[in-house]
C-alpha positions in Angstrom: -39.8 10.1 3.2 -37.6 10.1 6.3 -34.2 11.9 5.6 -31.2 9.3 6.5 -28.9 10.9 9.4 -25.4 11.1 8.9 -22.9 10.4 12.1 -21.8 13.1 13.7 -17.9 12.2 13.1 -18.7 11.8 9.5 -20.3 15.1 8.9 -17.9 17.0 10.9 -14.6 15.7 9.3 -13.2 16.0 5.6 -13.6 12.6 3.8 -10.3 10.7 4.0 -11.2 9.4 -0.2 -8.7 10.9 -3.0 -10.2 11.6 -5.8 -8.7 8.4 -7.6 -10.2 6.1 -4.8 -13.7 5.2 -4.3 -15.9 6.4 -2.2 -18.1 3.3 -2.4 -15.2 1.0 -1.3 -14.7 3.3 1.9 -18.0 3.3 2.6 -18.3 -0.5 2.3 -14.9 -0.5 4.7 -16.5 1.7 7.1 -19.2 -1.2 7.3 -17.3 -3.8 7.8 -15.8 -1.9 10.9 -18.8 -1.2 12.2 -20.0 -4.9 11.7 -16.8 -5.8 13.6 -16.2 -3.7 16.6 -20.1 -3.2 16.8 -19.8 0.8 18.3 -22.4 1.8 21.0 -23.8 5.5 21.4 -22.1 8.6 19.8 -18.5 8.3 21.4 -18.0 4.6 20.5 -19.1 5.5 16.9 -16.6 8.2 16.7 -13.6 6.2 17.7 -14.9 3.2 14.8 -14.9 5.9 12.4 -11.1 7.2 13.1 -10.6 3.6 13.2 -11.8 2.7 9.9 -10.3 6.4 8.3 -7.0 5.4 9.9 -7.4 1.7 8.5 -7.7 3.6 5.1 -5.0 5.2 4.9 -2.1 2.7 6.1 -4.0 0.2 3.0 -3.1 3.0 0.7 0.4 3.3 1.8 1.0 -0.2 1.2 -0.3 0.0 -1.9 1.7 3.4 -2.7 5.1 1.4 -1.8 4.5 -1.9 -3.8 3.8 0.6 -7.0 6.8 3.1 -6.0 8.8 0.0 -5.6 7.6 -1.1 -9.1 8.2 2.4 -11.2 11.8 2.3 -9.7 12.7 -0.7 -11.4 13.3 1.0 -14.6 15.9 3.1 -12.9 17.2 -0.2 -11.0 18.2 -1.9 -14.3 19.7 1.1 -15.7 21.9 1.8 -12.4 23.0 -2.0 -12.4 23.4 -2.2 -15.9 25.5 1.0 -16.2 27.9 -0.6 -13.6 27.9 -3.5 -15.2 28.8 -2.7 -18.7 31.1 -0.1 -17.3 33.6 -2.7 -15.9 33.1 -5.0 -18.9 32.6 -2.9 -21.9 35.4 -0.5 -23.3 32.8 2.1 -24.9 33.1 6.0 -24.8 29.8 7.9 -23.0 28.1 8.0 -25.8 27.9 4.6 -26.4 27.4 3.2 -23.3 24.1 5.4 -23.0 22.5 3.9 -26.0 23.8 0.6 -25.0 22.4 0.8 -21.5 19.0 2.7 -22.8 18.5 -0.4 -25.2 19.0 -3.1 -22.8 16.2 -1.6 -20.5 14.3 -1.5 -22.5 14.6 -5.0 -23.7 14.2 -5.8 -20.3 10.9 -4.5 -20.0 10.2 -5.9 -23.6 9.7 -9.5 -24.1 10.6 -12.5 -21.9 13.0 -12.8 -24.8 13.9 -9.7 -25.0 15.4 -10.5 -21.4 17.8 -12.9 -22.1 21.0 -10.8 -23.5 20.3 -8.5 -20.0 20.1 -12.1 -18.2 23.4 -13.0 -19.7 25.4 -10.3 -18.5 24.4 -10.8 -14.9 25.1 -14.2 -15.1 28.6 -13.2 -16.5 29.0 -11.0 -12.9 27.1 -14.5 -11.0 24.6 -12.3 -10.5 20.2 -13.2 -11.5 17.3 -10.7 -11.5 17.1 -10.3 -8.0 19.9 -7.8 -8.5 17.8 -5.5 -10.1 15.6 -5.7 -7.2 17.8 -5.2 -4.8 19.6 -2.2 -6.8 15.7 -1.1 -7.7 15.1 -1.3 -3.5 18.4 0.7 -2.4 17.9 3.1 -5.5 14.5 4.1 -3.9 15.6 3.6 0.1 15.3 7.6 1.0 11.9 7.6 -0.4 10.8 3.9 1.0 12.3 5.1 4.3 9.4 8.4 4.3 6.4 5.9 3.2 7.9 3.9 6.3 7.6 6.8 9.0 4.1 7.7 7.9 3.1 4.5 8.2 4.6 4.3 11.7 2.9 7.3 12.5 -0.6 6.3 11.5 -0.2 2.8 12.8 0.2 4.8 15.9 -2.8 6.7 15.6 -4.6 3.4 15.0 -3.4 2.2 17.7 -4.3 5.2 20.0 -7.9 4.9 18.8 -8.4 1.5 19.4 -6.7 1.9 22.9 -9.2 4.8 23.7 -12.1 2.6 22.3 -11.2 -1.0 24.6 -10.3 2.1 27.7 -14.0 3.3 26.7 -15.4 -0.2 27.2 -12.9 -1.3 29.3 -10.9 -3.7 28.3 -10.3 -6.4 25.2 -7.5 -4.0 23.4 -5.3 -7.0 22.1 -8.8 -8.5 20.7 -9.6 -4.8 18.9 -6.0 -4.6 17.5 -6.5 -8.6 15.8 -9.3 -7.3 14.3 -8.1 -4.2 13.0 -5.3 -5.4 11.8 -7.9 -8.1 9.2 -9.6 -4.9 8.7 -6.4 -3.5 7.1 -5.2 -7.3 5.1 -8.8 -7.0 3.4 -9.6 -10.4 5.7 -12.9 -9.3 7.1 -14.6 -7.9 3.8 -12.3 -7.2 0.7 -12.6 -3.9 -1.2 -14.1 -5.0 -4.3 -16.6 -7.1 -2.4 -20.4 -5.7 -2.3 -21.8 -4.5 1.1 -23.6 -7.3 2.9 -26.8 -8.1 0.9 -29.9 -7.7 3.9 -31.4 -10.4 5.0 -34.4 -12.1 2.5 -37.7 -11.4 3.4 -39.6 -14.5 5.1 
């Protein structure tokens, strides 16, 4: 049986797949990039592999950013309620902490449990989007760090695309559009199986 030889770039470089991620999903992404960009030769293969890795890392950071905002919602609810209750109810420190904890837990309970919190927001002419705003402000510093990492990765992706375009003599704009489709999962979603081989004649 002939042993399959892995591309030089994938042998020499460490895998970008974390232990919480799927190697199969990454390889499917690599396959979709290869199918879309059709590398010719070792050097083009190197750039295409780099493009796939940067697309994978950009996807990861975008996912991290969304999950980080969702995780910060509890802190956002607590901070908003703390400022509102302090203005509205005359409570000592212990009572205020207990009330804020109770209302925060209610917000993350059943829909019916949210009614009291919504009434408090309504009293101050606010709605639940005020929670989103407070959450974003609470997480602003960390989100800014994630955005800077995304800018750095996208810059490196663009550099790889430019290098590939220069190697081929042009069409960089089309490559960039294709890369964005890859990142967004429009070419081959991560949960989709690899392309099936053509049926035997």
